[in-house]
Every structure is written in C-alpha cells, then in structure tokens.
N, CA, C and O atoms as a GROMACS GRO file, in nm:
protein
  572
    1UNK      N    1  -3.045   1.197   7.852
    1UNK     CA    2  -3.099   1.331   7.851
    1UNK      C    3  -3.137   1.376   7.992
    1UNK      O    4  -3.122   1.493   8.025
    2UNK      N    5  -3.187   1.284   8.074
    2UNK     CA    6  -3.228   1.319   8.210
    2UNK      C    7  -3.108   1.367   8.291
    2UNK      O    8  -3.121   1.459   8.371
    3UNK      N    9  -2.992   1.305   8.272
    3UNK     CA   10  -2.875   1.344   8.347
    3UNK      C   11  -2.829   1.486   8.308
    3UNK      O   12  -2.788   1.565   8.393
    4UNK      N   13  -2.837   1.516   8.180
    4UNK     CA   14  -2.800   1.652   8.135
    4UNK      C   15  -2.890   1.755   8.201
    4UNK      O   16  -2.843   1.860   8.244
    5UNK      N   17  -3.018   1.726   8.209
    5UNK     CA   18  -3.113   1.818   8.271
    5UNK      C   19  -3.080   1.832   8.419
    5UNK      O   20  -3.083   1.944   8.471
    6UNK      N   21  -3.050   1.723   8.488
    6UNK     CA   22  -3.017   1.729   8.632
    6UNK      C   23  -2.893   1.810   8.655
    6UNK      O   24  -2.890   1.890   8.749
    7UNK      N   25  -2.790   1.794   8.575
    7UNK     CA   26  -2.667   1.871   8.590
    7UNK      C   27  -2.694   2.019   8.565
    7UNK      O   28  -2.641   2.106   8.633
    8UNK      N   29  -2.777   2.046   8.466
    8UNK     CA   30  -2.807   2.185   8.434
    8UNK      C   31  -2.882   2.251   8.551
    8UNK      O   32  -2.860   2.369   8.580
    9UNK      N   33  -2.967   2.178   8.615
    9UNK     CA   34  -3.043   2.234   8.724
    9UNK      C   35  -2.957   2.262   8.848
    9UNK      O   36  -2.986   2.354   8.925
   10UNK      N   37  -2.853   2.182   8.868
   10UNK     CA   38  -2.771   2.199   8.988
   10UNK      C   39  -2.668   2.310   8.972
   10UNK      O   40  -2.621   2.363   9.073
   11UNK      N   41  -2.631   2.346   8.850
   11UNK     CA   42  -2.528   2.447   8.830
   11UNK      C   43  -2.390   2.392   8.860
   11UNK      O   44  -2.374   2.273   8.887
   12UNK      N   45  -2.291   2.479   8.856
   12UNK     CA   46  -2.154   2.439   8.878
   12UNK      C   47  -2.096   2.518   8.994
   12UNK      O   48  -2.139   2.630   9.023
   13UNK      N   49  -1.995   2.458   9.060
   13UNK     CA   50  -1.927   2.527   9.168
   13UNK      C   51  -1.821   2.620   9.114
   13UNK      O   52  -1.753   2.587   9.017
   14UNK      N   53  -1.806   2.735   9.174
   14UNK     CA   54  -1.705   2.832   9.133
   14UNK      C   55  -1.581   2.805   9.216
   14UNK      O   56  -1.587   2.802   9.339
   15UNK      N   57  -1.468   2.786   9.150
   15UNK     CA   58  -1.344   2.755   9.221
   15UNK      C   59  -1.285   2.882   9.282
   15UNK      O   60  -1.318   2.994   9.242
   16UNK      N   61  -1.198   2.862   9.380
   16UNK     CA   62  -1.127   2.975   9.442
   16UNK      C   63  -1.039   3.047   9.340
   16UNK      O   64  -1.020   3.169   9.349
   17UNK      N   65  -0.985   2.970   9.243
   17UNK     CA   66  -0.904   3.031   9.139
   17UNK      C   67  -0.982   3.140   9.063
   17UNK      O   68  -0.928   3.245   9.030
   18UNK      N   69  -1.111   3.112   9.036
   18UNK     CA   70  -1.195   3.210   8.966
   18UNK      C   71  -1.210   3.337   9.051
   18UNK      O   72  -1.192   3.448   9.002
   19UNK      N   73  -1.241   3.318   9.175
   19UNK     CA   74  -1.262   3.432   9.266
   19UNK      C   75  -1.134   3.512   9.285
   19UNK      O   76  -1.136   3.635   9.280
   20UNK      N   77  -1.022   3.443   9.305
   20UNK     CA   78  -0.894   3.511   9.325
   20UNK      C   79  -0.848   3.585   9.201
   20UNK      O   80  -0.798   3.698   9.211
   21UNK      N   81  -0.863   3.525   9.083
   21UNK     CA   82  -0.826   3.592   8.960
   21UNK      C   83  -0.912   3.719   8.937
   21UNK      O   84  -0.863   3.821   8.890
   22UNK      N   85  -1.039   3.709   8.972
   22UNK     CA   86  -1.126   3.826   8.956
   22UNK      C   87  -1.084   3.936   9.052
   22UNK      O   88  -1.083   4.053   9.013
   23UNK      N   89  -1.050   3.902   9.175
   23UNK     CA   90  -1.007   4.003   9.270
   23UNK      C   91  -0.874   4.069   9.228
   23UNK      O   92  -0.854   4.188   9.249
   24UNK      N   93  -0.785   3.989   9.168
   24UNK     CA   94  -0.660   4.046   9.116
   24UNK      C   95  -0.688   4.144   9.003
   24UNK      O   96  -0.622   4.246   8.991
   25UNK      N   97  -0.788   4.111   8.919
   25UNK     CA   98  -0.824   4.200   8.811
   25UNK      C   99  -0.891   4.327   8.865
   25UNK      O  100  -0.861   4.438   8.821
   26UNK      N  101  -0.981   4.309   8.959
   26UNK     CA  102  -1.059   4.421   9.010
   26UNK      C  103  -0.976   4.519   9.092
   26UNK      O  104  -0.985   4.640   9.072
   27UNK      N  105  -0.896   4.468   9.184
   27UNK     CA  106  -0.823   4.552   9.278
   27UNK      C  107  -0.681   4.584   9.238
   27UNK      O  108  -0.637   4.698   9.252
   28UNK      N  109  -0.609   4.486   9.188
   28UNK     CA  110  -0.468   4.505   9.155
   28UNK      C  111  -0.445   4.540   9.009
   28UNK      O  112  -0.334   4.577   8.971
   29UNK      N  113  -0.547   4.528   8.926
   29UNK     CA  114  -0.538   4.558   8.780
   29UNK      C  115  -0.429   4.476   8.714
   29UNK      O  116  -0.361   4.524   8.624
   30UNK      N  117  -0.412   4.351   8.759
   30UNK     CA  118  -0.313   4.262   8.702
   30UNK      C  119  -0.360   4.203   8.568
   30UNK      O  120  -0.279   4.177   8.479
   31UNK      N  121  -0.490   4.184   8.554
   31UNK     CA  122  -0.547   4.124   8.432
   31UNK      C  123  -0.641   4.224   8.365
   31UNK      O  124  -0.705   4.306   8.431
   32UNK      N  125  -0.648   4.217   8.233
   32UNK     CA  126  -0.745   4.297   8.158
   32UNK      C  127  -0.874   4.221   8.143
   32UNK      O  128  -0.983   4.279   8.148
   33UNK      N  129  -0.862   4.088   8.125
   33UNK     CA  130  -0.980   4.005   8.112
   33UNK      C  131  -0.954   3.865   8.166
   33UNK      O  132  -0.839   3.822   8.182
   34UNK      N  133  -1.065   3.795   8.194
   34UNK     CA  134  -1.056   3.655   8.237
   34UNK      C  135  -1.166   3.579   8.164
   34UNK      O  136  -1.280   3.624   8.159
   35UNK      N  137  -1.131   3.464   8.107
   35UNK     CA  138  -1.229   3.377   8.043
   35UNK      C  139  -1.245   3.255   8.133
   35UNK      O  140  -1.148   3.191   8.173
   36UNK      N  141  -1.373   3.224   8.164
   36UNK     CA  142  -1.404   3.111   8.250
   36UNK      C  143  -1.473   3.002   8.167
   36UNK      O  144  -1.543   3.030   8.070
   37UNK      N  145  -1.449   2.877   8.208
   37UNK     CA  146  -1.517   2.768   8.140
   37UNK      C  147  -1.567   2.667   8.244
   37UNK      O  148  -1.520   2.663   8.358
   38UNK      N  149  -1.661   2.587   8.200
   38UNK     CA  150  -1.716   2.481   8.286
   38UNK      C  151  -1.644   2.351   8.256
   38UNK      O  152  -1.634   2.309   8.140
   39UNK      N  153  -1.594   2.288   8.360
   39UNK     CA  154  -1.538   2.153   8.349
   39UNK      C  155  -1.651   2.058   8.386
   39UNK      O  156  -1.685   2.043   8.503
   40UNK      N  157  -1.708   1.994   8.285
   40UNK     CA  158  -1.825   1.911   8.309
   40UNK      C  159  -1.797   1.790   8.396
   40UNK      O  160  -1.886   1.745   8.469
   41UNK      N  161  -1.676   1.736   8.389
   41UNK     CA  162  -1.642   1.617   8.470
   41UNK      C  163  -1.639   1.649   8.617
   41UNK      O  164  -1.694   1.574   8.698
   42UNK      N  165  -1.574   1.761   8.654
   42UNK     CA  166  -1.561   1.794   8.797
   42UNK      C  167  -1.676   1.884   8.844
   42UNK      O  168  -1.688   1.912   8.963
   43UNK      N  169  -1.759   1.928   8.750
   43UNK     CA  170  -1.873   2.018   8.784
   43UNK      C  171  -1.825   2.145   8.851
   43UNK      O  172  -1.883   2.190   8.950
   44UNK      N  173  -1.717   2.204   8.794
   44UNK     CA  174  -1.663   2.327   8.848
   44UNK      C  175  -1.645   2.430   8.737
   44UNK      O  176  -1.621   2.397   8.621
   45UNK      N  177  -1.656   2.553   8.777
   45UNK     CA  178  -1.620   2.665   8.689
   45UNK      C  179  -1.472   2.696   8.713
   45UNK      O  180  -1.430   2.716   8.827
   46UNK      N  181  -1.395   2.700   8.606
   46UNK     CA  182  -1.251   2.722   8.622
   46UNK      C  183  -1.207   2.838   8.530
   46UNK      O  184  -1.281   2.882   8.442
   47UNK      N  185  -1.086   2.884   8.553
   47UNK     CA  186  -1.026   2.989   8.468
   47UNK      C  187  -0.970   2.922   8.342
   47UNK      O  188  -0.891   2.828   8.351
   48UNK      N  189  -1.012   2.970   8.227
   48UNK     CA  190  -0.965   2.915   8.099
   48UNK      C  191  -0.846   2.996   8.049
   48UNK      O  192  -0.741   2.939   8.016
   49UNK      N  193  -0.861   3.127   8.043
   49UNK     CA  194  -0.753   3.214   7.994
   49UNK      C  195  -0.757   3.346   8.073
   49UNK      O  196  -0.861   3.390   8.121
   50UNK      N  197  -0.639   3.405   8.082
   50UNK     CA  198  -0.626   3.533   8.152
   50UNK      C  199  -0.548   3.627   8.060
   50UNK      O  200  -0.444   3.589   8.006
   51UNK      N  201  -0.598   3.748   8.042
   51UNK     CA  202  -0.530   3.846   7.962
   51UNK      C  203  -0.450   3.941   8.047
   51UNK      O  204  -0.499   3.991   8.148
   52UNK      N  205  -0.328   3.967   8.006
   52UNK     CA  206  -0.239   4.059   8.078
   52UNK      C  207  -0.298   4.201   8.075
   52UNK      O  208  -0.383   4.232   7.991
   53UNK      N  209  -0.252   4.283   8.165
   53UNK     CA  210  -0.304   4.421   8.176
   53UNK      C  211  -0.286   4.500   8.047
   53UNK      O  212  -0.365   4.590   8.019
   54UNK      N  213  -0.183   4.467   7.968
   54UNK     CA  214  -0.158   4.541   7.845
   54UNK      C  215  -0.244   4.497   7.729
   54UNK      O  216  -0.246   4.563   7.625
   55UNK      N  217  -0.315   4.385   7.744
   55UNK     CA  218  -0.398   4.335   7.636
   55UNK      C  219  -0.527   4.416   7.624
   55UNK      O  220  -0.563   4.489   7.716
   56UNK      N  221  -0.595   4.403   7.511
   56UNK     CA  222  -0.713   4.481   7.488
   56UNK      C  223  -0.836   4.397   7.459
   56UNK      O  224  -0.836   4.275   7.474
   57UNK      N  225  -0.941   4.465   7.418
   57UNK     CA  226  -1.068   4.399   7.393
   57UNK      C  227  -1.060   4.303   7.275
   57UNK      O  228  -1.127   4.199   7.276
   58UNK      N  229  -0.981   4.335   7.175
   58UNK     CA  230  -0.965   4.244   7.059
   58UNK      C  231  -0.901   4.113   7.103
   58UNK      O  232  -0.933   4.007   7.049
   59UNK      N  233  -0.812   4.120   7.200
   59UNK     CA  234  -0.750   3.997   7.251
   59UNK      C  235  -0.852   3.909   7.322
   59UNK      O  236  -0.849   3.786   7.310
   60UNK      N  237  -0.942   3.972   7.396
   60UNK     CA  238  -1.050   3.895   7.461
   60UNK      C  239  -1.138   3.829   7.356
   60UNK      O  240  -1.168   3.710   7.368
   61UNK      N  241  -1.179   3.902   7.255
   61UNK     CA  242  -1.264   3.847   7.150
   61UNK      C  243  -1.196   3.730   7.080
   61UNK      O  244  -1.262   3.632   7.044
   62UNK      N  245  -1.066   3.740   7.059
   62UNK     CA  246  -0.993   3.632   6.995
   62UNK      C  247  -0.977   3.511   7.087
   62UNK      O  248  -0.958   3.399   7.038
   63UNK      N  249  -0.985   3.530   7.218
   63UNK     CA  250  -0.968   3.420   7.314
   63UNK      C  251  -1.093   3.335   7.328
   63UNK      O  252  -1.086   3.225   7.382
   64UNK      N  253  -1.208   3.384   7.280
   64UNK     CA  254  -1.332   3.309   7.291
   64UNK      C  255  -1.345   3.210   7.178
   64UNK      O  256  -1.326   3.247   7.062
   65UNK      N  257  -1.378   3.083   7.208
   65UNK     CA  258  -1.392   2.983   7.101
   65UNK      C  259  -1.512   3.008   7.013
   65UNK      O  260  -1.612   3.064   7.059
   66UNK      N  261  -1.505   2.968   6.887
   66UNK     CA  262  -1.617   2.989   6.795
   66UNK      C  263  -1.723   2.882   6.807
   66UNK      O  264  -1.834   2.898   6.755
   67UNK      N  265  -1.691   2.771   6.876
   67UNK     CA  266  -1.787   2.658   6.882
   67UNK      C  267  -1.815   2.608   7.023
   67UNK      O  268  -1.863   2.496   7.040
   68UNK      N  269  -1.786   2.688   7.124
   68UNK     CA  270  -1.814   2.646   7.262
   68UNK      C  271  -1.846   2.770   7.347
   68UNK      O  272  -1.802   2.881   7.318
   69UNK      N  273  -1.920   2.747   7.450
   69UNK     CA  274  -1.963   2.857   7.540
   69UNK      C  275  -1.853   2.891   7.638
   69UNK      O  276  -1.768   2.808   7.670
   70UNK      N  277  -1.856   3.015   7.686
   70UNK     CA  278  -1.764   3.061   7.789
   70UNK      C  279  -1.831   3.180   7.860
   70UNK      O  280  -1.928   3.238   7.813
   71UNK      N  281  -1.774   3.212   7.975
   71UNK     CA  282  -1.803   3.338   8.044
   71UNK      C  283  -1.676   3.421   8.037
   71UNK      O  284  -1.566   3.365   8.032
   72UNK      N  285  -1.690   3.552   8.036
   72UNK     CA  286  -1.572   3.637   8.039
   72UNK      C  287  -1.604   3.762   8.119
   72UNK      O  288  -1.718   3.808   8.124
   73UNK      N  289  -1.501   3.817   8.182
   73UNK     CA  290  -1.511   3.948   8.244
   73UNK      C  291  -1.402   4.035   8.182
   73UNK      O  292  -1.290   3.989   8.158
   74UNK      N  293  -1.436   4.160   8.156
   74UNK     CA  294  -1.343   4.252   8.092
   74UNK      C  295  -1.341   4.382   8.170
   74UNK      O  296  -1.446   4.438   8.200
   75UNK      N  297  -1.223   4.430   8.203
   75UNK     CA  298  -1.206   4.556   8.276
   75UNK      C  299  -1.186   4.665   8.175
   75UNK      O  300  -1.078   4.675   8.115
   76UNK      N  301  -1.287   4.746   8.154
   76UNK     CA  302  -1.285   4.851   8.051
   76UNK      C  303  -1.248   4.984   8.114
   76UNK      O  304  -1.323   5.037   8.197
   77UNK      N  305  -1.134   5.039   8.074
   77UNK     CA  306  -1.089   5.170   8.120
   77UNK      C  307  -1.131   5.276   8.020
   77UNK      O  308  -1.122   5.255   7.899
   78UNK      N  309  -1.178   5.391   8.069
   78UNK     CA  310  -1.219   5.498   7.981
   78UNK      C  311  -1.205   5.631   8.053
   78UNK      O  312  -1.183   5.637   8.174
   79UNK      N  313  -1.219   5.737   7.976
   79UNK     CA  314  -1.211   5.874   8.029
   79UNK      C  315  -1.347   5.938   8.008
   79UNK      O  316  -1.400   5.933   7.897
   80UNK      N  317  -1.405   5.997   8.112
   80UNK     CA  318  -1.536   6.059   8.104
   80UNK      C  319  -1.526   6.195   8.036
   80UNK      O  320  -1.416   6.244   8.008
   81UNK      N  321  -1.641   6.257   8.009
   81UNK     CA  322  -1.641   6.390   7.948
   81UNK      C  323  -1.581   6.492   8.042
   81UNK      O  324  -1.535   6.597   7.998
   82UNK      N  325  -1.582   6.464   8.171
   82UNK     CA  326  -1.519   6.554   8.271
   82UNK      C  327  -1.369   6.526   8.287
   82UNK      O  328  -1.305   6.579   8.377
   83UNK      N  329  -1.314   6.442   8.196
   83UNK     CA  330  -1.172   6.409   8.194
   83UNK      C  331  -1.129   6.330   8.319
   83UNK      O  332  -1.019   6.348   8.370
   84UNK      N  333  -1.219   6.242   8.368
   84UNK     CA  334  -1.190   6.153   8.481
   84UNK      C  335  -1.164   6.011   8.427
   84UNK      O  336  -1.238   5.962   8.342
   85UNK      N  337  -1.060   5.948   8.478
   85UNK     CA  338  -1.034   5.809   8.440
   85UNK      C  339  -1.124   5.719   8.523
   85UNK      O  340  -1.131   5.732   8.645
   86UNK      N  341  -1.193   5.628   8.456
   86UNK     CA  342  -1.283   5.534   8.522
   86UNK      C  343  -1.261   5.396   8.467
   86UNK      O  344  -1.198   5.376   8.363
   87UNK      N  345  -1.316   5.299   8.540
   87UNK     CA  346  -1.306   5.160   8.499
   87UNK      C  347  -1.439   5.091   8.532
   87UNK      O  348  -1.493   5.108   8.642
   88UNK      N  349  -1.491   5.016   8.438
   88UNK     CA  350  -1.613   4.937   8.460
   88UNK      C  351  -1.585   4.793   8.417
   88UNK      O  352  -1.514   4.769   8.319
   89UNK      N  353  -1.643   4.700   8.491
   89UNK     CA  354  -1.625   4.559   8.461
   89UNK      C  355  -1.748   4.507   8.392
   89UNK      O  356  -1.860   4.521   8.441
   90UNK      N  357  -1.724   4.445   8.277
   90UNK     CA  358  -1.829   4.385   8.197
   90UNK      C  359  -1.825   4.232   8.213
   90UNK      O  360  -1.718   4.171   8.212
   91UNK      N  361  -1.944   4.173   8.228
   91UNK     CA  362  -1.957   4.028   8.229
   91UNK      C  363  -2.019   3.987   8.095
   91UNK      O  364  -2.122   4.041   8.056
   92UNK      N  365  -1.956   3.893   8.027
   92UNK     CA  366  -2.004   3.849   7.897
   92UNK      C  367  -2.036   3.700   7.904
   92UNK      O  368  -1.952   3.618   7.940
   93UNK      N  369  -2.160   3.667   7.869
   93UNK     CA  370  -2.202   3.528   7.857
   93UNK      C  371  -2.193   3.494   7.709
   93UNK      O  372  -2.277   3.539   7.631
   94UNK      N  373  -2.095   3.417   7.670
   94UNK     CA  374  -2.069   3.383   7.531
   94UNK      C  375  -2.126   3.245   7.500
   94UNK      O  376  -2.082   3.144   7.556
   95UNK      N  377  -2.225   3.241   7.410
   95UNK     CA  378  -2.289   3.117   7.370
   95UNK      C  379  -2.307   3.119   7.217
   95UNK      O  380  -2.417   3.148   7.169
   96UNK      N  381  -2.202   3.089   7.141
   96UNK     CA  382  -2.214   3.095   6.995
   96UNK      C  383  -2.314   2.994   6.942
   96UNK      O  384  -2.340   2.891   7.004
   97UNK      N  385  -2.370   3.024   6.828
   97UNK     CA  386  -2.472   2.936   6.769
   97UNK      C  387  -2.417   2.799   6.734
   97UNK      O  388  -2.492   2.702   6.729
   98UNK      N  389  -2.287   2.789   6.711
   98UNK     CA  390  -2.222   2.662   6.677
   98UNK      C  391  -2.198   2.572   6.798
   98UNK      O  392  -2.156   2.458   6.781
   99UNK      N  393  -2.223   2.620   6.919
   99UNK     CA  394  -2.198   2.537   7.039
   99UNK      C  395  -2.308   2.434   7.058
   99UNK      O  396  -2.419   2.448   7.004
  100UNK      N  397  -2.276   2.333   7.134
  100UNK     CA  398  -2.372   2.226   7.161
  100UNK      C  399  -2.487   2.276   7.249
  100UNK      O  400  -2.469   2.368   7.329
  101UNK      N  401  -2.600   2.218   7.234
  101UNK     CA  402  -2.718   2.257   7.314
  101UNK      C  403  -2.694   2.227   7.462
  101UNK      O  404  -2.733   2.305   7.549
  102UNK      N  405  -2.629   2.116   7.490
  102UNK     CA  406  -2.599   2.081   7.630
  102UNK      C  407  -2.511   2.189   7.694
  102UNK      O  408  -2.534   2.230   7.808
  103UNK      N  409  -2.410   2.236   7.620
  103UNK     CA  410  -2.322   2.341   7.673
  103UNK      C  411  -2.401   2.468   7.696
  103UNK      O  412  -2.384   2.533   7.800
  104UNK      N  413  -2.486   2.505   7.604
  104UNK     CA  414  -2.568   2.626   7.621
  104UNK      C  415  -2.656   2.617   7.745
  104UNK      O  416  -2.673   2.714   7.817
  105UNK      N  417  -2.712   2.497   7.768
  105UNK     CA  418  -2.796   2.476   7.883
  105UNK      C  419  -2.717   2.486   8.014
  105UNK      O  420  -2.761   2.549   8.110
  106UNK      N  421  -2.599   2.424   8.017
  106UNK     CA  422  -2.513   2.430   8.138
  106UNK      C  423  -2.470   2.573   8.168
  106UNK      O  424  -2.475   2.617   8.282
  107UNK      N  425  -2.430   2.644   8.068
  107UNK     CA  426  -2.384   2.780   8.087
  107UNK      C  427  -2.498   2.873   8.130
  107UNK      O  428  -2.479   2.960   8.214
  108UNK      N  429  -2.616   2.853   8.072
  108UNK     CA  430  -2.730   2.936   8.107
  108UNK      C  431  -2.770   2.918   8.253
  108UNK      O  432  -2.804   3.014   8.321
  109UNK      N  433  -2.765   2.794   8.300
  109UNK     CA  434  -2.809   2.770   8.438
  109UNK      C  435  -2.700   2.797   8.540
  109UNK      O  436  -2.730   2.809   8.659
  110UNK      N  437  -2.577   2.808   8.499
  110UNK     CA  438  -2.468   2.832   8.595
  110UNK      C  439  -2.427   2.979   8.604
  110UNK      O  440  -2.348   3.016   8.690
  111UNK      N  441  -2.480   3.061   8.515
  111UNK     CA  442  -2.440   3.202   8.506
  111UNK      C  443  -2.464   3.278   8.635
  111UNK      O  444  -2.376   3.352   8.680
  112UNK      N  445  -2.579   3.262   8.697
  112UNK     CA  446  -2.611   3.337   8.818
  112UNK      C  447  -2.517   3.303   8.934
  112UNK      O  448  -2.482   3.391   9.013
  113UNK      N  449  -2.479   3.178   8.945
  113UNK     CA  450  -2.384   3.140   9.050
  113UNK      C  451  -2.250   3.209   9.035
  113UNK      O  452  -2.192   3.254   9.134
  114UNK      N  453  -2.202   3.218   8.913
  114UNK     CA  454  -2.076   3.289   8.890
  114UNK      C  455  -2.091   3.439   8.913
  114UNK      O  456  -2.003   3.502   8.972
  115UNK      N  457  -2.200   3.494   8.868
  115UNK     CA  458  -2.224   3.639   8.888
  115UNK      C  459  -2.228   3.674   9.036
  115UNK      O  460  -2.176   3.779   9.075
  116UNK      N  461  -2.289   3.590   9.119
  116UNK     CA  462  -2.294   3.615   9.263
  116UNK      C  463  -2.155   3.606   9.325
  116UNK      O  464  -2.124   3.681   9.417
  117UNK      N  465  -2.072   3.515   9.275
  117UNK     CA  466  -1.936   3.498   9.331
  117UNK      C  467  -1.843   3.611   9.291
  117UNK      O  468  -1.745   3.637   9.361
  118UNK      N  469  -1.872   3.678   9.181
  118UNK     CA  470  -1.785   3.786   9.132
  118UNK      C  471  -1.850   3.920   9.162
  118UNK      O  472  -1.922   3.976   9.079
  119UNK      N  473  -1.824   3.970   9.279
  119UNK     CA  474  -1.886   4.095   9.324
  119UNK      C  475  -1.815   4.215   9.261
  119UNK      O  476  -1.693   4.228   9.272
  120UNK      N  477  -1.891   4.303   9.197
  120UNK     CA  478  -1.833   4.422   9.139
  120UNK      C  479  -1.852   4.434   8.990
  120UNK      O  480  -1.788   4.518   8.927
  121UNK      N  481  -1.937   4.352   8.932
  121UNK     CA  482  -1.964   4.360   8.789
  121UNK      C  483  -2.065   4.472   8.765
  121UNK      O  484  -2.167   4.481   8.833
  122UNK      N  485  -2.036   4.557   8.666
  122UNK     CA  486  -2.122   4.671   8.640
  122UNK      C  487  -2.224   4.646   8.528
  122UNK      O  488  -2.338   4.691   8.538
  123UNK      N  489  -2.184   4.576   8.424
  123UNK     CA  490  -2.271   4.553   8.308
  123UNK      C  491  -2.262   4.409   8.264
  123UNK      O  492  -2.161   4.342   8.286
  124UNK      N  493  -2.370   4.362   8.201
  124UNK     CA  494  -2.372   4.224   8.151
  124UNK      C  495  -2.412   4.226   8.005
  124UNK      O  496  -2.502   4.300   7.964
  125UNK      N  497  -2.344   4.143   7.926
  125UNK     CA  498  -2.377   4.123   7.785
  125UNK      C  499  -2.399   3.973   7.762
  125UNK      O  500  -2.333   3.889   7.823
  126UNK      N  501  -2.492   3.942   7.675
  126UNK     CA  502  -2.509   3.803   7.627
  126UNK      C  503  -2.487   3.808   7.478
  126UNK      O  504  -2.548   3.890   7.409
  127UNK      N  505  -2.401   3.721   7.427
  127UNK     CA  506  -2.366   3.725   7.287
  127UNK      C  507  -2.364   3.584   7.227
  127UNK      O  508  -2.319   3.488   7.289
  128UNK      N  509  -2.414   3.577   7.105
  128UNK     CA  510  -2.411   3.452   7.029
  128UNK      C  511  -2.319   3.464   6.907
  128UNK      O  512  -2.284   3.363   6.845
  129UNK      N  513  -2.281   3.587   6.873
  129UNK     CA  514  -2.183   3.609   6.769
  129UNK      C  515  -2.105   3.736   6.802
  129UNK      O  516  -2.150   3.818   6.883
  130UNK      N  517  -1.987   3.753   6.740
  130UNK     CA  518  -1.901   3.867   6.777
  130UNK      C  519  -1.965   4.005   6.766
  130UNK      O  520  -1.927   4.096   6.840
  131UNK      N  521  -2.060   4.023   6.676
  131UNK     CA  522  -2.120   4.157   6.659
  131UNK      C  523  -2.203   4.196   6.781
  131UNK      O  524  -2.220   4.315   6.809
  132UNK      N  525  -2.254   4.099   6.855
  132UNK     CA  526  -2.334   4.130   6.974
  132UNK      C  527  -2.249   4.173   7.093
  132UNK      O  528  -2.302   4.220   7.194
  133UNK      N  529  -2.118   4.158   7.082
  133UNK     CA  530  -2.028   4.199   7.191
  133UNK      C  531  -1.914   4.283   7.139
  133UNK      O  532  -1.806   4.285   7.198
  134UNK      N  533  -1.937   4.353   7.029
  134UNK     CA  534  -1.833   4.436   6.971
  134UNK      C  535  -1.792   4.550   7.062
  134UNK      O  536  -1.863   4.583   7.157
  135UNK      N  537  -1.678   4.609   7.032
  135UNK     CA  538  -1.627   4.719   7.113
  135UNK      C  539  -1.726   4.835   7.118
  135UNK      O  540  -1.739   4.902   7.221
  136UNK      N  541  -1.795   4.859   7.006
  136UNK     CA  542  -1.893   4.967   7.003
  136UNK      C  543  -2.013   4.940   7.096
  136UNK      O  544  -2.072   5.033   7.150
  137UNK      N  545  -2.047   4.813   7.113
  137UNK     CA  546  -2.154   4.776   7.206
  137UNK      C  547  -2.112   4.807   7.350
  137UNK      O  548  -2.192   4.857   7.429
  138UNK      N  549  -1.987   4.776   7.381
  138UNK     CA  550  -1.932   4.804   7.514
  138UNK      C  551  -1.939   4.956   7.540
  138UNK      O  552  -1.988   4.999   7.645
  139UNK      N  553  -1.889   5.036   7.445
  139UNK     CA  554  -1.889   5.180   7.462
  139UNK      C  555  -2.030   5.236   7.474
  139UNK      O  556  -2.054   5.329   7.551
  140UNK      N  557  -2.123   5.182   7.398
  140UNK     CA  558  -2.263   5.229   7.405
  140UNK      C  559  -2.326   5.206   7.542
  140UNK      O  560  -2.408   5.285   7.587
  141UNK      N  561  -2.287   5.099   7.608
  141UNK     CA  562  -2.341   5.068   7.743
  141UNK      C  563  -2.302   5.175   7.844
  141UNK      O  564  -2.375   5.198   7.940
  142UNK      N  565  -2.190   5.240   7.823
  142UNK     CA  566  -2.140   5.338   7.919
  142UNK      C  567  -2.214   5.471   7.911
  142UNK      O  568  -2.209   5.550   8.006
  143UNK      N  569  -2.283   5.496   7.802
  143UNK     CA  570  -2.351   5.625   7.786
  143UNK      C  571  -2.497   5.618   7.823
  143UNK      O  572  -2.567   5.719   7.815
   0.00000   0.00000   0.00000
C-alpha cells in the first residue's frame, strides 16, 4: 500500500506522443478526440486511442472503458447565435465507479500534470458514469 501512495504522489510523466497528438488535434484538426491512459509500469501517460476528424462525441464515449480510468480531450465544433463557427476543447477525467481504487488515485494525482502539458483546454469535466459527460452536458457548458 505504501508503494501505491508513493506512486500516486509522484504523478506520471507525459510522453511527447501525448503532446504531439494534442497539437495535431488543436492546430491541424486531424483528430476529433484523444484518449490517454497511464502505463503504471513505465510511469508514463500515453495515448490510448485517437478519433479521426470525422468521428463524433458518441465515438469518444464508446472508446472509454467501463471499468478503468482514462483522460480524454474532445474538440467540440459548434455555431454561435451570431452564426460563427467555433471550437472548444474539453478535458474529461473519466473514473467509473467500477475502476480500481489504485487507478482512481493515480489518475486523480496525475491529472494536473497532463492539464499543464496540454495548453489550450477550455473546459473540464469529471465523470464517473456516462450521464455525467453526456452530449447535453457538453452543450450546457458552452452557454
């Protein structure tokens, strides 16, 4: 138990792959979403899944495991009341109730390090079940 606490306190390193994938999503619009996971053996945050530009929010929700934690970023495109096209990036901390306590602890303590490495996030959501990160929740944050 002491080792789990020590690892949780130190956080995880963010790989260059994570940063590069995020920049491709942010600037080049190559990806719609990115799912990140912690590799406990190497103590690194890595890219788990990447959604193509044509994929949507339902694809992101389906990419998240029901029994393990993940981080995700989603590029949400919308049109304002003034008829302007805009894009906002959402950060989602996914920690389902079925995940292990150790995983929840690691993800909770590593979140800030990833958020600092990914410059340009507009909104953050924390979810333990799909209803807490539904598409309607995303849209409500914009208003």
